[in-house]
C-alpha atoms as a printed R data frame, in Angstrom:
    type eleno elety resid chain resno       x       y       z
1   ATOM     1    CA   MET     A     1  -9.558   5.777  30.994
2   ATOM     2    CA   SER     A     2  -7.234   3.726  30.768
3   ATOM     3    CA   VAL     A     3  -3.487   4.369  30.818
4   ATOM     4    CA   ALA     A     4  -3.232   3.725  26.720
5   ATOM     5    CA   ASP     A     5  -5.796   5.994  26.618
6   ATOM     6    CA   ARG     A     6  -4.416   8.380  29.138
7   ATOM     7    CA   ALA     A     7  -1.320   8.757  26.741
8   ATOM     8    CA   GLU     A     8  -3.299   8.856  24.042
9   ATOM     9    CA   THR     A     9  -5.066  12.090  25.195
10  ATOM    10    CA   GLY     A    10  -2.322  13.583  26.625
11  ATOM    11    CA   GLY     A    11  -2.375  13.052  30.491
12  ATOM    12    CA   ASP     A    12  -0.530  15.023  32.863
13  ATOM    13    CA   THR     A    13   1.527  17.837  31.062
14  ATOM    14    CA   CYS     A    14   2.479  19.584  34.400
15  ATOM    15    CA   GLN     A    15   6.366  17.912  34.429
16  ATOM    16    CA   ALA     A    16   9.328  19.692  33.319
17  ATOM    17    CA   GLY     A    17  13.104  19.057  32.372
18  ATOM    18    CA   ASP     A    18  14.351  15.209  31.358
19  ATOM    19    CA   HIS     A    19  11.466  13.785  33.303
20  ATOM    20    CA   ALA     A    20   9.261  15.660  30.386
21  ATOM    21    CA   GLN     A    21  10.894  14.483  27.734
22  ATOM    22    CA   THR     A    22  10.647  10.922  29.287
23  ATOM    23    CA   LYS     A    23   7.197  10.795  29.116
24  ATOM    24    CA   SER     A    24   6.487  12.982  26.105
25  ATOM    25    CA   GLY     A    25   8.464   9.716  24.432
26  ATOM    26    CA   TYR     A    26   6.260   7.457  26.551
27  ATOM    27    CA   HIS     A    27   3.170   9.226  25.058
28  ATOM    28    CA   ALA     A    28   4.624   8.760  21.500
29  ATOM    29    CA   GLN     A    29   5.058   5.268  22.011
30  ATOM    30    CA   ILE     A    30   1.738   4.681  23.575
31  ATOM    31    CA   LYS     A    31  -0.293   6.413  20.661
32  ATOM    32    CA   ALA     A    32   2.359   4.603  18.221
33  ATOM    33    CA   GLU     A    33   1.316   1.008  19.664
34  ATOM    34    CA   ASN     A    34  -2.378   2.437  19.996
35  ATOM    35    CA   ARG     A    35  -2.515   3.226  16.048
36  ATOM    36    CA   ALA     A    36  -1.011  -0.482  15.646
37  ATOM    37    CA   ARG     A    37  -3.557  -2.488  17.662
38  ATOM    38    CA   ILE     A    38  -6.222  -0.099  16.123
39  ATOM    39    CA   ILE     A    39  -5.101  -0.638  12.452
40  ATOM    40    CA   ARG     A    40  -4.829  -4.676  12.878
41  ATOM    41    CA   ALA     A    41  -8.114  -5.081  15.126
42  ATOM    42    CA   ALA     A    42  -9.976  -3.240  11.985
43  ATOM    43    CA   ARG     A    43  -7.807  -4.942   8.943
44  ATOM    44    CA   ASP     A    44  -9.270  -8.298  11.215
45  ATOM    45    CA   LEU     A    45 -12.744  -7.068  11.499
46  ATOM    46    CA   PHE     A    46 -12.939  -5.953   7.917
47  ATOM    47    CA   LEU     A    47 -12.079  -9.167   6.453
48  ATOM    48    CA   ALA     A    48 -14.102 -11.666   8.940
49  ATOM    49    CA   ARG     A    49 -17.032  -9.165   8.756
50  ATOM    50    CA   GLY     A    50 -16.860  -6.770   5.830
51  ATOM    51    CA   TYR     A    51 -17.217  -3.315   5.598
52  ATOM    52    CA   ASP     A    52 -20.932  -3.040   6.094
53  ATOM    53    CA   LYS     A    53 -21.213  -4.948   9.333
54  ATOM    54    CA   THR     A    54 -18.147  -3.836  11.163
55  ATOM    55    CA   SER     A    55 -18.309  -0.732  13.546
56  ATOM    56    CA   LEU     A    56 -16.289   1.439  14.907
57  ATOM    57    CA   ALA     A    57 -17.084   0.046  18.328
58  ATOM    58    CA   GLN     A    58 -16.661  -3.001  17.861
59  ATOM    59    CA   ILE     A    59 -13.365  -2.447  16.704
60  ATOM    60    CA   ALA     A    60 -12.207  -0.090  19.644
61  ATOM    61    CA   LYS     A    61 -13.416  -2.890  21.693
62  ATOM    62    CA   GLU     A    62 -10.928  -5.167  19.615
63  ATOM    63    CA   ALA     A    63  -8.416  -2.987  19.912
64  ATOM    64    CA   GLY     A    64  -8.877  -2.548  23.956
65  ATOM    65    CA   VAL     A    65  -9.047   1.189  23.559
66  ATOM    66    CA   SER     A    66 -12.117   3.614  23.998
67  ATOM    67    CA   THR     A    67 -14.180   5.027  21.199
68  ATOM    68    CA   GLY     A    68 -12.962   8.256  22.244
69  ATOM    69    CA   THR     A    69  -9.207   7.557  21.223
70  ATOM    70    CA   LEU     A    70 -10.759   5.663  18.301
71  ATOM    71    CA   PHE     A    71 -12.734   8.583  17.080
72  ATOM    72    CA   LYS     A    72  -9.920  11.406  17.811
73  ATOM    73    CA   ARG     A    73  -7.923   9.555  15.179
74  ATOM    74    CA   TYR     A    74  -9.606   8.073  13.057
75  ATOM    75    CA   PRO     A    75 -13.195  10.246  12.646
76  ATOM    76    CA   SER     A    76 -14.965   8.052  10.592
77  ATOM    77    CA   LYS     A    77 -15.056   4.027   9.394
78  ATOM    78    CA   ALA     A    78 -14.291   5.459   5.923
79  ATOM    79    CA   ALA     A    79 -10.916   7.018   7.106
80  ATOM    80    CA   LEU     A    80 -10.142   4.190   9.242
81  ATOM    81    CA   PHE     A    81 -10.765   1.945   6.419
82  ATOM    82    CA   ALA     A    82  -8.577   4.311   3.835
83  ATOM    83    CA   ALA     A    83  -5.656   3.803   6.762
84  ATOM    84    CA   VAL     A    84  -5.711  -0.440   6.780
85  ATOM    85    CA   THR     A    85  -5.504  -0.066   3.210
86  ATOM    86    CA   SER     A    86  -2.920   2.287   3.192
87  ATOM    87    CA   GLU     A    87  -0.881   0.149   5.792
88  ATOM    88    CA   GLN     A    88  -1.283  -2.151   3.741
89  ATOM    89    CA   TRP     A    89   1.194  -0.858   0.663
90  ATOM    90    CA   GLN     A    90   4.039  -0.318   3.366
91  ATOM    91    CA   LEU     A    91   7.294  -1.721   2.392
92  ATOM    92    CA   ASP     A    92  10.457  -0.228   4.392
93  ATOM    93    CA   VAL     A    93  11.344   0.987   0.555
94  ATOM    94    CA   GLU     A    94   7.959   3.194  -0.020
95  ATOM    95    CA   TYR     A    95   9.641   6.335   0.646
96  ATOM    96    CA   ALA     A    96  13.220   5.668  -1.421
97  ATOM    97    CA   ASP     A    97  14.251   7.695  -4.320
98  ATOM    98    CA   PRO     A    98  13.779   5.417  -7.326
99  ATOM    99    CA   PRO     A    99  17.267   3.966  -9.089
100 ATOM   100    CA   PRO     A   100  18.953   6.434 -11.197
101 ATOM   101    CA   PRO     A   101  18.465   6.728 -14.568
102 ATOM   102    CA   GLY     A   102  20.805   5.230 -16.940
103 ATOM   103    CA   ASP     A   103  20.476   1.589 -16.162
104 ATOM   104    CA   PRO     A   104  16.984   0.188 -17.123
105 ATOM   105    CA   ARG     A   105  17.343  -3.514 -16.251
106 ATOM   106    CA   TYR     A   106  18.370  -2.563 -13.036
107 ATOM   107    CA   GLY     A   107  15.868  -0.003 -12.039
108 ATOM   108    CA   LEU     A   108  13.133  -1.958 -13.537
109 ATOM   109    CA   ASP     A   109  14.127  -5.380 -11.878
110 ATOM   110    CA   HIS     A   110  15.082  -3.036  -8.509
111 ATOM   111    CA   ILE     A   111  11.233  -1.753  -8.392
112 ATOM   112    CA   GLY     A   112   9.804  -5.004  -9.881
113 ATOM   113    CA   ARG     A   113  11.071  -7.074  -6.655
114 ATOM   114    CA   ASP     A   114   9.868  -4.759  -4.552
115 ATOM   115    CA   TYR     A   115   6.282  -4.649  -6.025
116 ATOM   116    CA   ALA     A   116   5.978  -8.008  -6.175
117 ATOM   117    CA   CYS     A   117   7.179  -8.684  -2.529
118 ATOM   118    CA   LEU     A   118   3.895  -6.217  -1.698
119 ATOM   119    CA   VAL     A   119   1.305  -7.411  -3.871
120 ATOM   120    CA   ALA     A   120   1.911 -11.468  -2.609
121 ATOM   121    CA   ARG     A   121   2.143 -10.107   1.308
122 ATOM   122    CA   PRO     A   122  -0.722 -12.003   3.222
123 ATOM   123    CA   GLY     A   123  -3.686  -9.855   3.094
124 ATOM   124    CA   THR     A   124  -3.385  -7.417  -0.090
125 ATOM   125    CA   ALA     A   125  -5.800 -10.215  -2.189
126 ATOM   126    CA   ALA     A   126  -8.264 -10.119   0.563
127 ATOM   127    CA   LEU     A   127  -8.534  -6.387   0.340
128 ATOM   128    CA   CYS     A   128  -8.872  -5.885  -3.007
129 ATOM   129    CA   ARG     A   129 -11.593  -9.113  -2.857
130 ATOM   130    CA   LEU     A   130 -13.362  -6.805  -0.032
131 ATOM   131    CA   ILE     A   131 -13.480  -3.827  -1.577
132 ATOM   132    CA   ILE     A   132 -14.255  -5.294  -5.241
133 ATOM   133    CA   THR     A   133 -17.670  -6.903  -3.313
134 ATOM   134    CA   GLU     A   134 -18.506  -4.066  -1.324
135 ATOM   135    CA   LEU     A   135 -17.666  -0.865  -3.952
136 ATOM   136    CA   PRO     A   136 -21.697  -1.560  -5.489
137 ATOM   137    CA   GLN     A   137 -23.107  -0.723  -1.892
138 ATOM   138    CA   MET     A   138 -20.630   1.132  -0.518
139 ATOM   139    CA   PRO     A   139 -19.807   3.970  -2.428
140 ATOM   140    CA   GLU     A   140 -17.790   6.231   0.358
141 ATOM   141    CA   LEU     A   141 -15.283   3.221  -0.452
142 ATOM   142    CA   ALA     A   142 -14.649   5.121  -4.261
143 ATOM   143    CA   ASP     A   143 -12.445   7.542  -2.809
144 ATOM   144    CA   ILE     A   144 -10.421   4.890  -0.793
145 ATOM   145    CA   VAL     A   145 -10.163   3.003  -4.172
146 ATOM   146    CA   GLY     A   146  -9.193   6.048  -6.453
147 ATOM   147    CA   THR     A   147  -6.412   7.217  -3.980
148 ATOM   148    CA   GLY     A   148  -4.918   4.520  -2.090
149 ATOM   149    CA   PHE     A   149  -6.079   1.181  -2.908
150 ATOM   150    CA   ALA     A   150  -6.397   0.862  -6.941
151 ATOM   151    CA   ILE     A   151  -4.651  -2.303  -7.359
152 ATOM   152    CA   ASP     A   152  -1.753  -0.947  -9.786
153 ATOM   153    CA   ARG     A   153  -1.196   2.002  -7.996
154 ATOM   154    CA   GLY     A   154   0.485   3.048  -4.315
155 ATOM   155    CA   PRO     A   155   3.699   4.198  -3.475
156 ATOM   156    CA   PHE     A   156   5.315   2.009  -6.233
157 ATOM   157    CA   PHE     A   157   3.167   3.415  -8.770
158 ATOM   158    CA   ASP     A   158   4.253   6.728  -8.477
159 ATOM   159    CA   ARG     A   159   7.569   5.692  -8.074
160 ATOM   160    CA   LEU     A   160   7.944   3.620 -10.708
161 ATOM   161    CA   ARG     A   161   5.993   6.149 -12.944
162 ATOM   162    CA   ASP     A   162   8.555   8.799 -11.955
163 ATOM   163    CA   TYR     A   163  11.684   6.573 -12.580
164 ATOM   164    CA   LEU     A   164  10.923   5.774 -16.416
165 ATOM   165    CA   ASP     A   165  10.082   9.561 -16.854
166 ATOM   166    CA   ALA     A   166  13.494   9.506 -15.876
167 ATOM   167    CA   GLU     A   167  14.892   6.748 -18.198
168 ATOM   168    CA   ALA     A   168  12.909   8.531 -21.361
169 ATOM   169    CA   GLN     A   169  14.545  11.699 -20.597
170 ATOM   170    CA   ALA     A   170  17.787  10.034 -20.960
171 ATOM   171    CA   GLY     A   171  17.262   8.632 -23.746
172 ATOM   172    CA   THR     A   172  17.580   4.909 -22.490
173 ATOM   173    CA   LEU     A   173  13.850   4.044 -23.290
174 ATOM   174    CA   ASP     A   174  11.079   5.331 -25.618
175 ATOM   175    CA   PHE     A   175   7.440   4.609 -24.977
176 ATOM   176    CA   ARG     A   176   6.067   4.823 -28.116
177 ATOM   177    CA   SER     A   177   3.294   2.665 -29.183
178 ATOM   178    CA   ALA     A   178   2.494   0.025 -31.878
179 ATOM   179    CA   ASP     A   179   1.245   2.942 -34.290
180 ATOM   180    CA   GLY     A   180   4.277   5.238 -33.223
181 ATOM   181    CA   GLN     A   181   2.661   7.516 -30.966
182 ATOM   182    CA   THR     A   182   4.334   8.206 -27.443
183 ATOM   183    CA   GLN     A   183   2.434   7.006 -24.189
184 ATOM   184    CA   PRO     A   184   2.751   8.730 -20.891
185 ATOM   185    CA   ALA     A   185   5.041   7.025 -18.303
186 ATOM   186    CA   SER     A   186   2.165   6.531 -16.501
187 ATOM   187    CA   THR     A   187   1.081   3.723 -19.054
188 ATOM   188    CA   VAL     A   188   4.086   2.337 -19.217
189 ATOM   189    CA   ALA     A   189   4.099   1.597 -15.583
190 ATOM   190    CA   GLU     A   190   0.816   0.010 -15.435
191 ATOM   191    CA   GLN     A   191   1.916  -2.485 -18.049
192 ATOM   192    CA   PHE     A   192   4.800  -3.572 -16.241
193 ATOM   193    CA   LEU     A   193   2.902  -3.856 -12.568
194 ATOM   194    CA   GLY     A   194   0.283  -5.741 -14.418
195 ATOM   195    CA   MET     A   195   2.272  -8.148 -15.949
196 ATOM   196    CA   ILE     A   196   3.268  -8.820 -12.540
197 ATOM   197    CA   CYS     A   197  -0.616  -8.050 -10.555
198 ATOM   198    CA   SER     A   198  -1.281 -10.877 -13.315
199 ATOM   199    CA   GLN     A   199   0.764 -13.610 -11.772
200 ATOM   200    CA   LEU     A   200   0.610 -12.833  -8.304
201 ATOM   201    CA   LEU     A   201  -2.504 -11.029  -7.590
202 ATOM   202    CA   TRP     A   202  -4.919 -11.615  -9.880
203 ATOM   203    CA   PRO     A   203  -5.277 -14.951  -9.862
204 ATOM   204    CA   GLN     A   204  -6.486 -14.710  -5.864
205 ATOM   205    CA   LEU     A   205  -9.046 -12.604  -6.303
206 ATOM   206    CA   VAL     A   206 -11.004 -15.243  -8.513
207 ATOM   207    CA   ARG     A   207  -9.515 -18.686  -6.973
208 ATOM   208    CA   THR     A   208  -9.750 -18.837  -2.789
209 ATOM   209    CA   ASP     A   209  -7.575 -21.686  -3.376
210 ATOM   210    CA   PHE     A   210  -5.202 -19.907  -5.447
211 ATOM   211    CA   VAL     A   211  -1.173 -20.250  -4.062
212 ATOM   212    CA   PRO     A   212   1.172 -17.435  -5.324
213 ATOM   213    CA   PRO     A   213   3.991 -18.365  -6.738
214 ATOM   214    CA   ASP     A   214   7.080 -17.420  -4.037
215 ATOM   215    CA   PRO     A   215   7.250 -13.271  -4.560
216 ATOM   216    CA   THR     A   216  11.261 -13.780  -4.707
217 ATOM   217    CA   ASP     A   217  11.121 -16.031  -7.906
218 ATOM   218    CA   ALA     A   218  13.481 -14.639 -10.363
219 ATOM   219    CA   ASN     A   219  11.708 -15.560 -13.142
220 ATOM   220    CA   ILE     A   220   7.936 -13.551 -12.730
221 ATOM   221    CA   VAL     A   221  10.306 -10.395 -12.381
222 ATOM   222    CA   ASP     A   222  12.919 -11.206 -14.851
223 ATOM   223    CA   GLU     A   223  10.265 -11.638 -17.406
224 ATOM   224    CA   ALA     A   224   8.619  -8.733 -17.212
225 ATOM   225    CA   VAL     A   225  11.848  -6.725 -17.416
226 ATOM   226    CA   ALA     A   226  12.737  -8.470 -20.550
227 ATOM   227    CA   LEU     A   227   9.278  -7.937 -22.234
228 ATOM   228    CA   MET     A   228   9.500  -4.124 -21.605
229 ATOM   229    CA   LEU     A   229  13.315  -4.020 -22.486
230 ATOM   230    CA   THR     A   230  12.512  -5.472 -25.490
231 ATOM   231    CA   ARG     A   231   9.578  -3.055 -26.198
232 ATOM   232    CA   TYR     A   232  10.585   0.287 -25.065
233 ATOM   233    CA   ARG     A   233  14.805   0.098 -24.817
234 ATOM   234    CA   THR     A   234  16.279   2.515 -27.183
235 ATOM   235    CA   GLY     A   235  18.466   1.047 -30.510
236 ATOM   236    CA   SER     A   236  16.581  -2.518 -29.383
């Protein structure tokens, strides 16, 4: 058993005092490093070989951990794939609170720029393409798509929806459709994220030679924000 695997399984627990705390920190560090290696190896193999042709044993070998360590953390390939896709949605701002209501231009710009960086990051389009390609043959991926990797979903969708709800309650935005019916914030959130995806992500799914615009390009988000404000800001 490797040092990394011993740390993952707990190793020698007959310690006390400061030494035990130091060893506990070491074990936590090794577990975090193991997880990072597993996620990286799984992502690389899924993209190179496809979901169906990649085994957990191959991933463990590539990550440099035992199969026991991998199975302890991820008991199925679907669970590991869910972790890979969830990791792809991670940015430092994931758990940040939505902007305060009252200035929809600032709030939409703030969330929109974060989202642009997310969908344009390396690997996002490739993972989306993998899911679209293999979903018909791999029904176990359906739950992952529904809860963790729908293209306009993930933490940013929830964050934006909650923010839009707050703006509507504050009276700064009014989500009425063309026929005068009130739309839920979730529908409006999909509209906003869709405008960003249409330039940064969707073309990559059908054209492997497509070079996406720089996600920090102000025009992409500025145009989406301007359209949202023209359509939904009260008094417009």
